[in-house]
mmCIF file of the protein (N, C-alpha, C, O) and its ligand, coordinates in Angstrom:
data_MODEL
# 
_entry.id   MODEL 
# 
loop_
_entity.id 
_entity.type 
_entity.pdbx_number_of_molecules 
1 polymer     1 
2 non-polymer 1 
# 
_entity_poly.entity_id                      1 
_entity_poly.type                           'polypeptide(L)' 
_entity_poly.nstd_linkage                   no 
_entity_poly.nstd_monomer                   no 
_entity_poly.pdbx_seq_one_letter_code       MATKTANIAAVRSNAGAFILVTLVGLGLLTVSGMAQATVLHDAAHDQRHAMAFPCH 
_entity_poly.pdbx_seq_one_letter_code_can   MATKTANIAAVRSNAGAFILVTLVGLGLLTVSGMAQATVLHDAAHDQRHAMAFPCH 
_entity_poly.pdbx_strand_id                 A 
# 
loop_
_entity_poly_seq.entity_id 
_entity_poly_seq.num 
_entity_poly_seq.mon_id 
_entity_poly_seq.hetero 
1 1  MET n 
1 2  ALA n 
1 3  THR n 
1 4  LYS n 
1 5  THR n 
1 6  ALA n 
1 7  ASN n 
1 8  ILE n 
1 9  ALA n 
1 10 ALA n 
1 11 VAL n 
1 12 ARG n 
1 13 SER n 
1 14 ASN n 
1 15 ALA n 
1 16 GLY n 
1 17 ALA n 
1 18 PHE n 
1 19 ILE n 
1 20 LEU n 
1 21 VAL n 
1 22 THR n 
1 23 LEU n 
1 24 VAL n 
1 25 GLY n 
1 26 LEU n 
1 27 GLY n 
1 28 LEU n 
1 29 LEU n 
1 30 THR n 
1 31 VAL n 
1 32 SER n 
1 33 GLY n 
1 34 MET n 
1 35 ALA n 
1 36 GLN n 
1 37 ALA n 
1 38 THR n 
1 39 VAL n 
1 40 LEU n 
1 41 HIS n 
1 42 ASP n 
1 43 ALA n 
1 44 ALA n 
1 45 HIS n 
1 46 ASP n 
1 47 GLN n 
1 48 ARG n 
1 49 HIS n 
1 50 ALA n 
1 51 MET n 
1 52 ALA n 
1 53 PHE n 
1 54 PRO n 
1 55 CYS n 
1 56 HIS n 
# 
loop_
_struct_asym.id 
_struct_asym.entity_id 
A 1 
B 2 
# 
loop_
_chem_comp.id 
_chem_comp.type 
_chem_comp.mon_nstd_flag 
ALA 'L-peptide linking' y 
ARG 'L-peptide linking' y 
ASN 'L-peptide linking' y 
ASP 'L-peptide linking' y 
CYS 'L-peptide linking' y 
GLN 'L-peptide linking' y 
GLY 'peptide linking'   y 
HIS 'L-peptide linking' y 
ILE 'L-peptide linking' y 
LEU 'L-peptide linking' y 
LYS 'L-peptide linking' y 
MET 'L-peptide linking' y 
PHE 'L-peptide linking' y 
PRO 'L-peptide linking' y 
SER 'L-peptide linking' y 
THR 'L-peptide linking' y 
VAL 'L-peptide linking' y 
ZN  non-polymer         . 
# 
_pdbx_entity_nonpoly.entity_id   2 
_pdbx_entity_nonpoly.name        ? 
_pdbx_entity_nonpoly.comp_id     ZN 
# 
_pdbx_nonpoly_scheme.asym_id         B 
_pdbx_nonpoly_scheme.entity_id       2 
_pdbx_nonpoly_scheme.mon_id          ZN 
_pdbx_nonpoly_scheme.ndb_seq_num     1 
_pdbx_nonpoly_scheme.pdb_seq_num     101 
_pdbx_nonpoly_scheme.auth_seq_num    101 
_pdbx_nonpoly_scheme.pdb_mon_id      ZN 
_pdbx_nonpoly_scheme.auth_mon_id     ZN 
_pdbx_nonpoly_scheme.pdb_strand_id   A 
_pdbx_nonpoly_scheme.pdb_ins_code    . 
# 
loop_
_atom_site.group_PDB 
_atom_site.id 
_atom_site.type_symbol 
_atom_site.label_atom_id 
_atom_site.label_alt_id 
_atom_site.label_comp_id 
_atom_site.label_asym_id 
_atom_site.label_entity_id 
_atom_site.label_seq_id 
_atom_site.pdbx_PDB_ins_code 
_atom_site.Cartn_x 
_atom_site.Cartn_y 
_atom_site.Cartn_z 
_atom_site.occupancy 
_atom_site.B_iso_or_equiv 
_atom_site.pdbx_formal_charge 
_atom_site.auth_seq_id 
_atom_site.auth_comp_id 
_atom_site.auth_asym_id 
_atom_site.auth_atom_id 
_atom_site.pdbx_PDB_model_num 
ATOM   1   N  N  . MET A 1 1  ? 132.433 97.648 92.419 1.00 0.00 ? 1   MET A N  1 
ATOM   2   C  CA . MET A 1 1  ? 131.772 98.057 91.186 1.00 0.00 ? 1   MET A CA 1 
ATOM   3   C  C  . MET A 1 1  ? 130.643 96.969 90.944 1.00 0.00 ? 1   MET A C  1 
ATOM   4   O  O  . MET A 1 1  ? 129.512 97.312 90.599 1.00 0.00 ? 1   MET A O  1 
ATOM   5   N  N  . ALA A 1 2  ? 130.973 95.728 91.127 1.00 0.00 ? 2   ALA A N  1 
ATOM   6   C  CA . ALA A 1 2  ? 129.970 94.698 90.923 1.00 0.00 ? 2   ALA A CA 1 
ATOM   7   C  C  . ALA A 1 2  ? 128.761 94.851 91.821 1.00 0.00 ? 2   ALA A C  1 
ATOM   8   O  O  . ALA A 1 2  ? 127.616 94.608 91.438 1.00 0.00 ? 2   ALA A O  1 
ATOM   9   N  N  . THR A 1 3  ? 129.096 95.291 93.112 1.00 0.00 ? 3   THR A N  1 
ATOM   10  C  CA . THR A 1 3  ? 127.981 95.509 94.051 1.00 0.00 ? 3   THR A CA 1 
ATOM   11  C  C  . THR A 1 3  ? 127.132 96.601 93.631 1.00 0.00 ? 3   THR A C  1 
ATOM   12  O  O  . THR A 1 3  ? 125.910 96.497 93.746 1.00 0.00 ? 3   THR A O  1 
ATOM   13  N  N  . LYS A 1 4  ? 127.693 97.683 93.135 1.00 0.00 ? 4   LYS A N  1 
ATOM   14  C  CA . LYS A 1 4  ? 126.857 98.852 92.685 1.00 0.00 ? 4   LYS A CA 1 
ATOM   15  C  C  . LYS A 1 4  ? 125.979 98.406 91.482 1.00 0.00 ? 4   LYS A C  1 
ATOM   16  O  O  . LYS A 1 4  ? 124.808 98.776 91.407 1.00 0.00 ? 4   LYS A O  1 
ATOM   17  N  N  . THR A 1 5  ? 126.529 97.640 90.577 1.00 0.00 ? 5   THR A N  1 
ATOM   18  C  CA . THR A 1 5  ? 125.755 97.131 89.420 1.00 0.00 ? 5   THR A CA 1 
ATOM   19  C  C  . THR A 1 5  ? 124.565 96.280 89.972 1.00 0.00 ? 5   THR A C  1 
ATOM   20  O  O  . THR A 1 5  ? 123.437 96.419 89.498 1.00 0.00 ? 5   THR A O  1 
ATOM   21  N  N  . ALA A 1 6  ? 124.819 95.439 90.932 1.00 0.00 ? 6   ALA A N  1 
ATOM   22  C  CA . ALA A 1 6  ? 123.797 94.574 91.482 1.00 0.00 ? 6   ALA A CA 1 
ATOM   23  C  C  . ALA A 1 6  ? 122.734 95.386 92.153 1.00 0.00 ? 6   ALA A C  1 
ATOM   24  O  O  . ALA A 1 6  ? 121.544 95.096 92.033 1.00 0.00 ? 6   ALA A O  1 
ATOM   25  N  N  . ASN A 1 7  ? 123.178 96.445 92.890 1.00 0.00 ? 7   ASN A N  1 
ATOM   26  C  CA . ASN A 1 7  ? 122.142 97.334 93.552 1.00 0.00 ? 7   ASN A CA 1 
ATOM   27  C  C  . ASN A 1 7  ? 121.266 97.993 92.542 1.00 0.00 ? 7   ASN A C  1 
ATOM   28  O  O  . ASN A 1 7  ? 120.056 98.102 92.740 1.00 0.00 ? 7   ASN A O  1 
ATOM   29  N  N  . ILE A 1 8  ? 121.860 98.443 91.445 1.00 0.00 ? 8   ILE A N  1 
ATOM   30  C  CA . ILE A 1 8  ? 121.039 99.175 90.417 1.00 0.00 ? 8   ILE A CA 1 
ATOM   31  C  C  . ILE A 1 8  ? 120.032 98.168 89.854 1.00 0.00 ? 8   ILE A C  1 
ATOM   32  O  O  . ILE A 1 8  ? 118.857 98.480 89.662 1.00 0.00 ? 8   ILE A O  1 
ATOM   33  N  N  . ALA A 1 9  ? 120.527 96.945 89.593 1.00 0.00 ? 9   ALA A N  1 
ATOM   34  C  CA . ALA A 1 9  ? 119.587 95.909 89.017 1.00 0.00 ? 9   ALA A CA 1 
ATOM   35  C  C  . ALA A 1 9  ? 118.499 95.567 89.971 1.00 0.00 ? 9   ALA A C  1 
ATOM   36  O  O  . ALA A 1 9  ? 117.373 95.322 89.540 1.00 0.00 ? 9   ALA A O  1 
ATOM   37  N  N  . ALA A 1 10 ? 118.779 95.534 91.294 1.00 0.00 ? 10  ALA A N  1 
ATOM   38  C  CA . ALA A 1 10 ? 117.750 95.255 92.262 1.00 0.00 ? 10  ALA A CA 1 
ATOM   39  C  C  . ALA A 1 10 ? 116.778 96.407 92.343 1.00 0.00 ? 10  ALA A C  1 
ATOM   40  O  O  . ALA A 1 10 ? 115.581 96.163 92.498 1.00 0.00 ? 10  ALA A O  1 
ATOM   41  N  N  . VAL A 1 11 ? 117.205 97.616 92.250 1.00 0.00 ? 11  VAL A N  1 
ATOM   42  C  CA . VAL A 1 11 ? 116.228 98.743 92.264 1.00 0.00 ? 11  VAL A CA 1 
ATOM   43  C  C  . VAL A 1 11 ? 115.380 98.678 91.027 1.00 0.00 ? 11  VAL A C  1 
ATOM   44  O  O  . VAL A 1 11 ? 114.173 98.897 91.123 1.00 0.00 ? 11  VAL A O  1 
ATOM   45  N  N  . ARG A 1 12 ? 115.906 98.404 89.921 1.00 0.00 ? 12  ARG A N  1 
ATOM   46  C  CA . ARG A 1 12 ? 115.123 98.350 88.691 1.00 0.00 ? 12  ARG A CA 1 
ATOM   47  C  C  . ARG A 1 12 ? 114.115 97.240 88.777 1.00 0.00 ? 12  ARG A C  1 
ATOM   48  O  O  . ARG A 1 12 ? 112.982 97.387 88.318 1.00 0.00 ? 12  ARG A O  1 
ATOM   49  N  N  . SER A 1 13 ? 114.528 96.080 89.386 1.00 0.00 ? 13  SER A N  1 
ATOM   50  C  CA . SER A 1 13 ? 113.608 94.974 89.548 1.00 0.00 ? 13  SER A CA 1 
ATOM   51  C  C  . SER A 1 13 ? 112.468 95.302 90.480 1.00 0.00 ? 13  SER A C  1 
ATOM   52  O  O  . SER A 1 13 ? 111.330 94.892 90.250 1.00 0.00 ? 13  SER A O  1 
ATOM   53  N  N  . ASN A 1 14 ? 112.778 96.063 91.562 1.00 0.00 ? 14  ASN A N  1 
ATOM   54  C  CA . ASN A 1 14 ? 111.741 96.458 92.492 1.00 0.00 ? 14  ASN A CA 1 
ATOM   55  C  C  . ASN A 1 14 ? 110.785 97.411 91.842 1.00 0.00 ? 14  ASN A C  1 
ATOM   56  O  O  . ASN A 1 14 ? 109.575 97.317 92.049 1.00 0.00 ? 14  ASN A O  1 
ATOM   57  N  N  . ALA A 1 15 ? 111.296 98.317 91.067 1.00 0.00 ? 15  ALA A N  1 
ATOM   58  C  CA . ALA A 1 15 ? 110.509 99.327 90.432 1.00 0.00 ? 15  ALA A CA 1 
ATOM   59  C  C  . ALA A 1 15 ? 109.508 98.620 89.490 1.00 0.00 ? 15  ALA A C  1 
ATOM   60  O  O  . ALA A 1 15 ? 108.331 98.978 89.438 1.00 0.00 ? 15  ALA A O  1 
ATOM   61  N  N  . GLY A 1 16 ? 109.995 97.629 88.760 1.00 0.00 ? 16  GLY A N  1 
ATOM   62  C  CA . GLY A 1 16 ? 109.099 96.952 87.787 1.00 0.00 ? 16  GLY A CA 1 
ATOM   63  C  C  . GLY A 1 16 ? 108.016 96.129 88.569 1.00 0.00 ? 16  GLY A C  1 
ATOM   64  O  O  . GLY A 1 16 ? 106.875 96.045 88.116 1.00 0.00 ? 16  GLY A O  1 
ATOM   65  N  N  . ALA A 1 17 ? 108.366 95.541 89.707 1.00 0.00 ? 17  ALA A N  1 
ATOM   66  C  CA . ALA A 1 17 ? 107.332 94.827 90.509 1.00 0.00 ? 17  ALA A CA 1 
ATOM   67  C  C  . ALA A 1 17 ? 106.305 95.827 91.064 1.00 0.00 ? 17  ALA A C  1 
ATOM   68  O  O  . ALA A 1 17 ? 105.110 95.542 91.131 1.00 0.00 ? 17  ALA A O  1 
ATOM   69  N  N  . PHE A 1 18 ? 106.807 97.004 91.457 1.00 0.00 ? 18  PHE A N  1 
ATOM   70  C  CA . PHE A 1 18 ? 105.887 98.002 91.999 1.00 0.00 ? 18  PHE A CA 1 
ATOM   71  C  C  . PHE A 1 18 ? 104.917 98.438 90.953 1.00 0.00 ? 18  PHE A C  1 
ATOM   72  O  O  . PHE A 1 18 ? 103.723 98.604 91.204 1.00 0.00 ? 18  PHE A O  1 
ATOM   73  N  N  . ILE A 1 19 ? 105.457 98.623 89.756 1.00 0.00 ? 19  ILE A N  1 
ATOM   74  C  CA . ILE A 1 19 ? 104.525 99.126 88.644 1.00 0.00 ? 19  ILE A CA 1 
ATOM   75  C  C  . ILE A 1 19 ? 103.533 98.049 88.332 1.00 0.00 ? 19  ILE A C  1 
ATOM   76  O  O  . ILE A 1 19 ? 102.344 98.322 88.169 1.00 0.00 ? 19  ILE A O  1 
ATOM   77  N  N  . LEU A 1 20 ? 104.003 96.818 88.246 1.00 0.00 ? 20  LEU A N  1 
ATOM   78  C  CA . LEU A 1 20 ? 103.150 95.691 87.892 1.00 0.00 ? 20  LEU A CA 1 
ATOM   79  C  C  . LEU A 1 20 ? 102.010 95.547 88.973 1.00 0.00 ? 20  LEU A C  1 
ATOM   80  O  O  . LEU A 1 20 ? 100.834 95.458 88.619 1.00 0.00 ? 20  LEU A O  1 
ATOM   81  N  N  . VAL A 1 21 ? 102.371 95.528 90.252 1.00 0.00 ? 21  VAL A N  1 
ATOM   82  C  CA . VAL A 1 21 ? 101.432 95.363 91.265 1.00 0.00 ? 21  VAL A CA 1 
ATOM   83  C  C  . VAL A 1 21 ? 100.423 96.541 91.319 1.00 0.00 ? 21  VAL A C  1 
ATOM   84  O  O  . VAL A 1 21 ? 99.240  96.329 91.586 1.00 0.00 ? 21  VAL A O  1 
ATOM   85  N  N  . THR A 1 22 ? 100.899 97.775 91.066 1.00 0.00 ? 22  THR A N  1 
ATOM   86  C  CA . THR A 1 22 ? 100.065 98.926 91.010 1.00 0.00 ? 22  THR A CA 1 
ATOM   87  C  C  . THR A 1 22 ? 98.978  98.781 89.886 1.00 0.00 ? 22  THR A C  1 
ATOM   88  O  O  . THR A 1 22 ? 97.787  99.022 90.082 1.00 0.00 ? 22  THR A O  1 
ATOM   89  N  N  . LEU A 1 23 ? 99.486  98.376 88.724 1.00 0.00 ? 23  LEU A N  1 
ATOM   90  C  CA . LEU A 1 23 ? 98.572  98.225 87.525 1.00 0.00 ? 23  LEU A CA 1 
ATOM   91  C  C  . LEU A 1 23 ? 97.559  97.068 87.857 1.00 0.00 ? 23  LEU A C  1 
ATOM   92  O  O  . LEU A 1 23 ? 96.371  97.204 87.568 1.00 0.00 ? 23  LEU A O  1 
ATOM   93  N  N  . VAL A 1 24 ? 97.990  96.032 88.412 1.00 0.00 ? 24  VAL A N  1 
ATOM   94  C  CA . VAL A 1 24 ? 97.097  94.942 88.778 1.00 0.00 ? 24  VAL A CA 1 
ATOM   95  C  C  . VAL A 1 24 ? 96.058  95.379 89.742 1.00 0.00 ? 24  VAL A C  1 
ATOM   96  O  O  . VAL A 1 24 ? 94.882  95.061 89.563 1.00 0.00 ? 24  VAL A O  1 
ATOM   97  N  N  . GLY A 1 25 ? 96.452  96.123 90.797 1.00 0.00 ? 25  GLY A N  1 
ATOM   98  C  CA . GLY A 1 25 ? 95.508  96.609 91.822 1.00 0.00 ? 25  GLY A CA 1 
ATOM   99  C  C  . GLY A 1 25 ? 94.540  97.575 91.248 1.00 0.00 ? 25  GLY A C  1 
ATOM   100 O  O  . GLY A 1 25 ? 93.346  97.498 91.536 1.00 0.00 ? 25  GLY A O  1 
ATOM   101 N  N  . LEU A 1 26 ? 95.014  98.492 90.436 1.00 0.00 ? 26  LEU A N  1 
ATOM   102 C  CA . LEU A 1 26 ? 94.047  99.437 89.796 1.00 0.00 ? 26  LEU A CA 1 
ATOM   103 C  C  . LEU A 1 26 ? 93.136  98.785 88.926 1.00 0.00 ? 26  LEU A C  1 
ATOM   104 O  O  . LEU A 1 26 ? 91.990  99.220 88.813 1.00 0.00 ? 26  LEU A O  1 
ATOM   105 N  N  . GLY A 1 27 ? 93.553  97.709 88.249 1.00 0.00 ? 27  GLY A N  1 
ATOM   106 C  CA . GLY A 1 27 ? 92.727  96.897 87.297 1.00 0.00 ? 27  GLY A CA 1 
ATOM   107 C  C  . GLY A 1 27 ? 91.648  96.196 88.117 1.00 0.00 ? 27  GLY A C  1 
ATOM   108 O  O  . GLY A 1 27 ? 90.483  96.172 87.721 1.00 0.00 ? 27  GLY A O  1 
ATOM   109 N  N  . LEU A 1 28 ? 92.026  95.635 89.237 1.00 0.00 ? 28  LEU A N  1 
ATOM   110 C  CA . LEU A 1 28 ? 91.035  94.912 90.114 1.00 0.00 ? 28  LEU A CA 1 
ATOM   111 C  C  . LEU A 1 28 ? 90.003  95.867 90.594 1.00 0.00 ? 28  LEU A C  1 
ATOM   112 O  O  . LEU A 1 28 ? 88.807  95.575 90.580 1.00 0.00 ? 28  LEU A O  1 
ATOM   113 N  N  . LEU A 1 29 ? 90.491  97.093 91.052 1.00 0.00 ? 29  LEU A N  1 
ATOM   114 C  CA . LEU A 1 29 ? 89.545  98.093 91.614 1.00 0.00 ? 29  LEU A CA 1 
ATOM   115 C  C  . LEU A 1 29 ? 88.589  98.550 90.485 1.00 0.00 ? 29  LEU A C  1 
ATOM   116 O  O  . LEU A 1 29 ? 87.384  98.670 90.709 1.00 0.00 ? 29  LEU A O  1 
ATOM   117 N  N  . THR A 1 30 ? 89.111  98.793 89.317 1.00 0.00 ? 30  THR A N  1 
ATOM   118 C  CA . THR A 1 30 ? 88.246  99.227 88.130 1.00 0.00 ? 30  THR A CA 1 
ATOM   119 C  C  . THR A 1 30 ? 87.228  98.146 87.844 1.00 0.00 ? 30  THR A C  1 
ATOM   120 O  O  . THR A 1 30 ? 86.026  98.411 87.804 1.00 0.00 ? 30  THR A O  1 
ATOM   121 N  N  . VAL A 1 31 ? 87.707  96.922 87.643 1.00 0.00 ? 31  VAL A N  1 
ATOM   122 C  CA . VAL A 1 31 ? 86.753  95.777 87.290 1.00 0.00 ? 31  VAL A CA 1 
ATOM   123 C  C  . VAL A 1 31 ? 85.713  95.615 88.344 1.00 0.00 ? 31  VAL A C  1 
ATOM   124 O  O  . VAL A 1 31 ? 84.535  95.489 88.009 1.00 0.00 ? 31  VAL A O  1 
ATOM   125 N  N  . SER A 1 32 ? 86.087  95.612 89.653 1.00 0.00 ? 32  SER A N  1 
ATOM   126 C  CA . SER A 1 32 ? 85.134  95.307 90.655 1.00 0.00 ? 32  SER A CA 1 
ATOM   127 C  C  . SER A 1 32 ? 84.249  96.502 90.917 1.00 0.00 ? 32  SER A C  1 
ATOM   128 O  O  . SER A 1 32 ? 83.149  96.328 91.440 1.00 0.00 ? 32  SER A O  1 
ATOM   129 N  N  . GLY A 1 33 ? 84.679  97.728 90.575 1.00 0.00 ? 33  GLY A N  1 
ATOM   130 C  CA . GLY A 1 33 ? 83.873  98.938 90.751 1.00 0.00 ? 33  GLY A CA 1 
ATOM   131 C  C  . GLY A 1 33 ? 82.901  99.131 89.598 1.00 0.00 ? 33  GLY A C  1 
ATOM   132 O  O  . GLY A 1 33 ? 81.800  99.640 89.809 1.00 0.00 ? 33  GLY A O  1 
ATOM   133 N  N  . MET A 1 34 ? 83.271  98.746 88.402 1.00 0.00 ? 34  MET A N  1 
ATOM   134 C  CA . MET A 1 34 ? 82.466  99.054 87.212 1.00 0.00 ? 34  MET A CA 1 
ATOM   135 C  C  . MET A 1 34 ? 81.537  97.885 86.825 1.00 0.00 ? 34  MET A C  1 
ATOM   136 O  O  . MET A 1 34 ? 80.441  98.107 86.310 1.00 0.00 ? 34  MET A O  1 
ATOM   137 N  N  . ALA A 1 35 ? 82.006  96.578 87.089 1.00 0.00 ? 35  ALA A N  1 
ATOM   138 C  CA . ALA A 1 35 ? 81.244  95.446 86.630 1.00 0.00 ? 35  ALA A CA 1 
ATOM   139 C  C  . ALA A 1 35 ? 79.957  95.278 87.457 1.00 0.00 ? 35  ALA A C  1 
ATOM   140 O  O  . ALA A 1 35 ? 79.903  95.573 88.651 1.00 0.00 ? 35  ALA A O  1 
ATOM   141 N  N  . GLN A 1 36 ? 78.923  94.785 86.750 1.00 0.00 ? 36  GLN A N  1 
ATOM   142 C  CA . GLN A 1 36 ? 77.680  94.480 87.448 1.00 0.00 ? 36  GLN A CA 1 
ATOM   143 C  C  . GLN A 1 36 ? 77.853  93.345 88.503 1.00 0.00 ? 36  GLN A C  1 
ATOM   144 O  O  . GLN A 1 36 ? 78.679  92.452 88.311 1.00 0.00 ? 36  GLN A O  1 
ATOM   145 N  N  . ALA A 1 37 ? 77.121  93.380 89.545 1.00 0.00 ? 37  ALA A N  1 
ATOM   146 C  CA . ALA A 1 37 ? 77.254  92.400 90.562 1.00 0.00 ? 37  ALA A CA 1 
ATOM   147 C  C  . ALA A 1 37 ? 76.949  91.025 90.044 1.00 0.00 ? 37  ALA A C  1 
ATOM   148 O  O  . ALA A 1 37 ? 77.594  90.048 90.425 1.00 0.00 ? 37  ALA A O  1 
ATOM   149 N  N  . THR A 1 38 ? 75.954  90.942 89.165 1.00 0.00 ? 38  THR A N  1 
ATOM   150 C  CA . THR A 1 38 ? 75.614  89.537 88.583 1.00 0.00 ? 38  THR A CA 1 
ATOM   151 C  C  . THR A 1 38 ? 76.720  89.067 87.712 1.00 0.00 ? 38  THR A C  1 
ATOM   152 O  O  . THR A 1 38 ? 76.933  87.858 87.612 1.00 0.00 ? 38  THR A O  1 
ATOM   153 N  N  . VAL A 1 39 ? 77.424  89.922 87.087 1.00 0.00 ? 39  VAL A N  1 
ATOM   154 C  CA . VAL A 1 39 ? 78.564  89.470 86.203 1.00 0.00 ? 39  VAL A CA 1 
ATOM   155 C  C  . VAL A 1 39 ? 79.687  88.907 87.152 1.00 0.00 ? 39  VAL A C  1 
ATOM   156 O  O  . VAL A 1 39 ? 80.231  87.838 86.877 1.00 0.00 ? 39  VAL A O  1 
ATOM   157 N  N  . LEU A 1 40 ? 80.009  89.582 88.194 1.00 0.00 ? 40  LEU A N  1 
ATOM   158 C  CA . LEU A 1 40 ? 81.031  89.146 89.075 1.00 0.00 ? 40  LEU A CA 1 
ATOM   159 C  C  . LEU A 1 40 ? 80.581  87.813 89.708 1.00 0.00 ? 40  LEU A C  1 
ATOM   160 O  O  . LEU A 1 40 ? 81.389  86.893 89.836 1.00 0.00 ? 40  LEU A O  1 
ATOM   161 N  N  . HIS A 1 41 ? 79.307  87.705 90.101 1.00 0.00 ? 41  HIS A N  1 
ATOM   162 C  CA . HIS A 1 41 ? 78.838  86.527 90.734 1.00 0.00 ? 41  HIS A CA 1 
ATOM   163 C  C  . HIS A 1 41 ? 78.875  85.333 89.759 1.00 0.00 ? 41  HIS A C  1 
ATOM   164 O  O  . HIS A 1 41 ? 79.292  84.237 90.132 1.00 0.00 ? 41  HIS A O  1 
ATOM   165 N  N  . ASP A 1 42 ? 78.445  85.552 88.535 1.00 0.00 ? 42  ASP A N  1 
ATOM   166 C  CA . ASP A 1 42 ? 78.468  84.504 87.554 1.00 0.00 ? 42  ASP A CA 1 
ATOM   167 C  C  . ASP A 1 42 ? 79.879  84.074 87.251 1.00 0.00 ? 42  ASP A C  1 
ATOM   168 O  O  . ASP A 1 42 ? 80.115  82.877 87.090 1.00 0.00 ? 42  ASP A O  1 
ATOM   169 N  N  . ALA A 1 43 ? 80.814  84.964 87.165 1.00 0.00 ? 43  ALA A N  1 
ATOM   170 C  CA . ALA A 1 43 ? 82.275  84.654 86.904 1.00 0.00 ? 43  ALA A CA 1 
ATOM   171 C  C  . ALA A 1 43 ? 82.807  83.799 88.070 1.00 0.00 ? 43  ALA A C  1 
ATOM   172 O  O  . ALA A 1 43 ? 83.517  82.815 87.860 1.00 0.00 ? 43  ALA A O  1 
ATOM   173 N  N  . ALA A 1 44 ? 82.444  84.201 89.313 1.00 0.00 ? 44  ALA A N  1 
ATOM   174 C  CA . ALA A 1 44 ? 82.966  83.407 90.419 1.00 0.00 ? 44  ALA A CA 1 
ATOM   175 C  C  . ALA A 1 44 ? 82.351  82.061 90.500 1.00 0.00 ? 44  ALA A C  1 
ATOM   176 O  O  . ALA A 1 44 ? 83.000  81.085 90.878 1.00 0.00 ? 44  ALA A O  1 
ATOM   177 N  N  . HIS A 1 45 ? 81.053  81.996 90.135 1.00 0.00 ? 45  HIS A N  1 
ATOM   178 C  CA . HIS A 1 45 ? 80.324  80.713 90.130 1.00 0.00 ? 45  HIS A CA 1 
ATOM   179 C  C  . HIS A 1 45 ? 80.866  79.755 88.966 1.00 0.00 ? 45  HIS A C  1 
ATOM   180 O  O  . HIS A 1 45 ? 80.977  78.546 89.168 1.00 0.00 ? 45  HIS A O  1 
ATOM   181 N  N  . ASP A 1 46 ? 81.173  80.295 87.840 1.00 0.00 ? 46  ASP A N  1 
ATOM   182 C  CA . ASP A 1 46 ? 81.718  79.475 86.795 1.00 0.00 ? 46  ASP A CA 1 
ATOM   183 C  C  . ASP A 1 46 ? 83.122  78.990 87.198 1.00 0.00 ? 46  ASP A C  1 
ATOM   184 O  O  . ASP A 1 46 ? 83.489  77.844 86.937 1.00 0.00 ? 46  ASP A O  1 
ATOM   185 N  N  . GLN A 1 47 ? 83.878  79.854 87.819 1.00 0.00 ? 47  GLN A N  1 
ATOM   186 C  CA . GLN A 1 47 ? 85.174  79.410 88.330 1.00 0.00 ? 47  GLN A CA 1 
ATOM   187 C  C  . GLN A 1 47 ? 85.120  78.259 89.331 1.00 0.00 ? 47  GLN A C  1 
ATOM   188 O  O  . GLN A 1 47 ? 85.927  77.329 89.353 1.00 0.00 ? 47  GLN A O  1 
ATOM   189 N  N  . ARG A 1 48 ? 84.098  78.415 90.147 1.00 0.00 ? 48  ARG A N  1 
ATOM   190 C  CA . ARG A 1 48 ? 83.921  77.346 91.218 1.00 0.00 ? 48  ARG A CA 1 
ATOM   191 C  C  . ARG A 1 48 ? 83.627  76.016 90.509 1.00 0.00 ? 48  ARG A C  1 
ATOM   192 O  O  . ARG A 1 48 ? 84.200  74.984 90.856 1.00 0.00 ? 48  ARG A O  1 
ATOM   193 N  N  . HIS A 1 49 ? 82.722  76.049 89.504 1.00 0.00 ? 49  HIS A N  1 
ATOM   194 C  CA . HIS A 1 49 ? 82.391  74.801 88.803 1.00 0.00 ? 49  HIS A CA 1 
ATOM   195 C  C  . HIS A 1 49 ? 83.649  74.297 88.049 1.00 0.00 ? 49  HIS A C  1 
ATOM   196 O  O  . HIS A 1 49 ? 83.885  73.089 88.016 1.00 0.00 ? 49  HIS A O  1 
ATOM   197 N  N  . ALA A 1 50 ? 84.479  75.217 87.431 1.00 0.00 ? 50  ALA A N  1 
ATOM   198 C  CA . ALA A 1 50 ? 85.630  74.759 86.699 1.00 0.00 ? 50  ALA A CA 1 
ATOM   199 C  C  . ALA A 1 50 ? 86.592  74.110 87.601 1.00 0.00 ? 50  ALA A C  1 
ATOM   200 O  O  . ALA A 1 50 ? 87.344  73.246 87.150 1.00 0.00 ? 50  ALA A O  1 
ATOM   201 N  N  . MET A 1 51 ? 86.633  74.476 88.910 1.00 0.00 ? 51  MET A N  1 
ATOM   202 C  CA . MET A 1 51 ? 87.596  73.839 89.834 1.00 0.00 ? 51  MET A CA 1 
ATOM   203 C  C  . MET A 1 51 ? 86.980  72.615 90.458 1.00 0.00 ? 51  MET A C  1 
ATOM   204 O  O  . MET A 1 51 ? 87.577  72.044 91.370 1.00 0.00 ? 51  MET A O  1 
ATOM   205 N  N  . ALA A 1 52 ? 85.774  72.166 90.000 1.00 0.00 ? 52  ALA A N  1 
ATOM   206 C  CA . ALA A 1 52 ? 85.087  70.962 90.456 1.00 0.00 ? 52  ALA A CA 1 
ATOM   207 C  C  . ALA A 1 52 ? 84.739  71.121 91.957 1.00 0.00 ? 52  ALA A C  1 
ATOM   208 O  O  . ALA A 1 52 ? 84.745  70.137 92.698 1.00 0.00 ? 52  ALA A O  1 
ATOM   209 N  N  . PHE A 1 53 ? 84.448  72.317 92.387 1.00 0.00 ? 53  PHE A N  1 
ATOM   210 C  CA . PHE A 1 53 ? 84.090  72.525 93.843 1.00 0.00 ? 53  PHE A CA 1 
ATOM   211 C  C  . PHE A 1 53 ? 82.603  72.331 93.968 1.00 0.00 ? 53  PHE A C  1 
ATOM   212 O  O  . PHE A 1 53 ? 81.860  72.966 93.219 1.00 0.00 ? 53  PHE A O  1 
ATOM   213 N  N  . PRO A 1 54 ? 82.118  71.500 94.860 1.00 0.00 ? 54  PRO A N  1 
ATOM   214 C  CA . PRO A 1 54 ? 80.756  71.165 94.994 1.00 0.00 ? 54  PRO A CA 1 
ATOM   215 C  C  . PRO A 1 54 ? 79.982  72.489 95.359 1.00 0.00 ? 54  PRO A C  1 
ATOM   216 O  O  . PRO A 1 54 ? 80.348  73.239 96.264 1.00 0.00 ? 54  PRO A O  1 
ATOM   217 N  N  . CYS A 1 55 ? 78.918  72.693 94.595 1.00 0.00 ? 55  CYS A N  1 
ATOM   218 C  CA . CYS A 1 55 ? 78.305  74.018 94.665 1.00 0.00 ? 55  CYS A CA 1 
ATOM   219 C  C  . CYS A 1 55 ? 76.803  73.888 94.887 1.00 0.00 ? 55  CYS A C  1 
ATOM   220 O  O  . CYS A 1 55 ? 76.267  74.431 95.853 1.00 0.00 ? 55  CYS A O  1 
ATOM   221 N  N  . HIS A 1 56 ? 76.124  73.173 93.997 1.00 0.00 ? 56  HIS A N  1 
ATOM   222 C  CA . HIS A 1 56 ? 74.692  72.972 94.099 1.00 0.00 ? 56  HIS A CA 1 
ATOM   223 C  C  . HIS A 1 56 ? 74.278  71.712 93.320 1.00 0.00 ? 56  HIS A C  1 
ATOM   224 O  O  . HIS A 1 56 ? 73.096  71.369 93.285 1.00 0.00 ? 56  HIS A O  1 
HETATM 225 ZN ZN . ZN  B 2 .  ? 76.928  76.195 90.991 1.00 0.00 2 101 ZN  A ZN 1 
# 
């Protein structure tokens, strides 16, 4: 009985992870598909400076 309960919990956990990863993936596709290239470039550039990566 305990094993069956553990299996059900594992399946629910996997389903939650699947839904989360799917939503994150669709979000990344939407953002990268809809955003202007300059906006993406500026965001990456600002992140590089925030990480103190030598840039220019
Ligand atoms: Zn820079």
